[in-house]
C-alpha positions as CSV (number, residue, x, y, z in Angstrom):
1,M,10.2,-16.9,-8.2
2,T,8.4,-15.1,-11.0
3,Y,6.2,-13.1,-10.1
4,R,3.8,-10.5,-12.3
5,I,2.3,-7.3,-10.8
6,E,-0.6,-5.2,-12.6
7,V,-2.8,-2.7,-12.1
8,V,-6.5,-4.1,-11.8
9,G,-9.6,-3.5,-11.6
10,A,-12.9,-3.7,-9.4
11,D,-13.1,-7.7,-11.3
12,A,-10.1,-8.5,-9.0
13,L,-11.0,-7.1,-6.0
14,E,-12.0,-9.9,-3.9
15,A,-8.3,-12.0,-5.0
16,C,-6.6,-8.8,-3.2
17,R,-8.9,-8.6,-0.7
18,G,-7.8,-12.6,-0.4
19,V,-4.4,-11.8,-0.1
20,R,-5.0,-8.8,2.2
21,R,-7.4,-10.9,4.4
22,E,-4.6,-13.2,5.3
23,V,-2.2,-11.2,6.1
24,F,-4.0,-8.5,8.0
25,V,-7.5,-9.7,9.2
26,V,-5.7,-13.5,10.4
27,E,-1.8,-13.2,11.0
28,Q,-2.2,-9.6,12.6
29,R,-5.7,-9.9,14.2
30,I,-7.1,-6.5,12.0
31,P,-10.7,-6.9,12.4
32,E,-12.0,-7.4,8.1
33,S,-14.7,-4.5,9.0
34,E,-11.7,-2.2,9.5
35,E,-9.7,-3.7,6.4
36,M,-12.1,-3.9,4.4
37,D,-13.0,-0.6,3.9
38,E,-15.4,1.8,1.6
39,Y,-12.0,3.3,0.0
40,D,-11.5,-0.1,-1.8
41,A,-13.7,1.4,-4.2
42,H,-11.8,4.3,-4.9
43,A,-8.2,2.9,-5.5
44,V,-5.9,2.5,-7.6
45,H,-5.5,-1.6,-6.7
46,L,-2.6,-3.8,-7.7
47,L,-1.6,-7.6,-7.8
48,A,0.7,-9.4,-7.4
49,T,0.5,-13.6,-9.1
50,G,2.6,-15.7,-8.7
51,P,2.5,-19.5,-9.3
52,Q,0.1,-20.2,-6.5
53,G,-2.2,-17.7,-7.8
54,P,-2.7,-14.9,-6.0
55,T,0.8,-13.8,-3.6
56,G,0.7,-9.9,-3.0
57,T,-0.9,-6.8,-3.4
58,A,-1.7,-3.3,-3.0
59,R,-3.6,0.4,-2.5
60,F,-3.4,3.5,-2.8
61,L,-5.9,6.3,-3.2
62,H,-5.8,9.6,-5.0
63,G,-7.9,12.5,-5.3
64,A,-11.1,13.2,-3.3
65,A,-10.9,10.2,-1.9
66,A,-7.3,10.5,-0.4
67,D,-8.6,14.0,0.9
68,K,-11.5,13.0,2.6
69,K,-9.2,10.2,4.4
70,Y,-5.8,11.5,4.6
71,G,-6.0,15.4,4.7
72,H,-6.4,15.4,8.7
73,A,-2.3,14.2,8.0
74,G,-1.6,17.2,4.9
75,V,-2.0,14.6,2.2
76,D,-3.3,16.8,-1.3
77,G,-4.2,14.5,-3.5
78,A,-4.6,16.1,-6.2
79,T,-0.3,15.6,-6.1
80,T,0.0,12.2,-3.4
81,A,-0.3,8.5,-3.8
82,V,-1.5,7.2,-0.5
83,L,0.5,3.8,-0.1
84,G,-1.9,1.4,1.4
85,R,-3.2,-2.3,2.1
86,L,0.7,-3.6,1.4
87,A,0.6,-7.2,2.4
88,V,2.6,-10.0,0.6
89,L,2.1,-13.4,1.8
90,P,4.6,-15.9,4.4
91,A,5.9,-18.7,1.1
92,A,6.4,-15.2,-0.9
93,R,8.4,-12.7,2.3
94,G,11.5,-12.2,1.2
95,T,12.1,-12.8,-2.7
96,G,12.0,-9.1,-3.2
97,L,8.3,-8.9,-3.8
98,G,6.8,-6.0,-1.3
99,A,9.6,-3.6,-3.0
100,D,8.8,-4.7,-6.6
101,L,4.6,-4.1,-5.4
102,V,5.7,0.0,-3.4
103,R,7.8,0.6,-6.8
104,A,4.5,-0.6,-9.1
105,V,2.7,1.9,-7.4
106,E,5.1,4.8,-7.3
107,A,5.5,3.6,-11.5
108,E,1.1,4.0,-11.7
109,A,1.6,6.8,-9.8
110,L,4.0,8.7,-12.0
111,R,2.2,7.2,-14.9
112,R,-1.2,9.1,-12.7
113,G,1.0,12.4,-12.6
114,L,1.1,12.6,-8.8
115,A,4.2,13.6,-7.4
116,E,4.7,12.5,-4.7
117,V,3.7,8.6,-2.1
118,Y,3.1,8.9,1.5
119,L,1.9,6.1,3.9
120,E,1.3,4.8,7.5
121,A,3.8,2.2,7.9
122,Q,3.2,0.4,11.3
123,T,6.4,0.3,12.8
124,H,8.3,-3.0,12.8
125,A,8.3,-1.8,8.7
126,L,10.0,0.9,9.0
127,G,14.0,0.3,8.2
128,F,11.6,-1.5,4.9
129,Y,10.1,1.4,3.6
130,E,13.7,3.2,4.7
131,R,15.5,1.6,1.9
132,L,13.5,1.9,-0.3
133,G,13.6,6.0,-0.4
134,Y,11.1,6.7,1.9
135,A,11.5,9.6,5.2
136,A,9.7,8.9,8.0
137,Y,8.4,12.1,10.1
138,G,6.4,13.1,13.2
139,P,5.9,10.9,16.4
140,E,4.5,7.4,16.6
141,F,0.7,6.9,16.4
142,D,-2.0,4.2,16.4
143,E,-4.1,4.6,13.8
144,G,-6.8,2.8,15.0
145,S,-5.9,-0.6,15.2
146,G,-3.6,-1.6,17.8
147,I,-0.3,-1.3,16.0
148,P,2.0,1.2,16.2
149,H,2.6,3.5,12.9
150,R,4.9,6.3,11.6
151,A,3.5,8.4,8.8
152,M,6.1,8.7,5.7
153,R,7.2,10.4,2.6
154,R,9.3,9.8,-0.6
155,A,9.2,12.4,-4.1
156,L,8.1,9.9,-7.1
157,Q,10.6,11.6,-10.1
158,L,11.5,10.4,-13.7
159,R,13.7,7.3,-14.0
160,Y,15.8,7.1,-16.7
């Protein structure tokens, strides 16, 4: 199956939220008020679209928004993209779309002059991110959803 991944603006935010709603609110039972936060207005959003419409999404924060939300974790928003809200609908899982979304976030972060990606992975997804070159560090924690997480980082490099 072929998907198109692109950075989208506010006009496509509801499509991104629709994917997130299905994955996080319906499947994982995270309250919608927690999932749809004020940082959406400051994030860079990516949307994957396939033959059936919106299929996956991710967002990243940088700059002042990353400092405000993740400064406690030592994130420097001037150099770091904070990847979050990575979601792929069930029909597209196992196709490589999740990895493609992460790589698209990395490419956009590099394009914006950022040097690394930080994320807080659900522990069941650690292997997925490790296969993409991310390293977990620090203790397991609950960021408020009741789902255990670990912090992860990956330095970005220009690919030739």
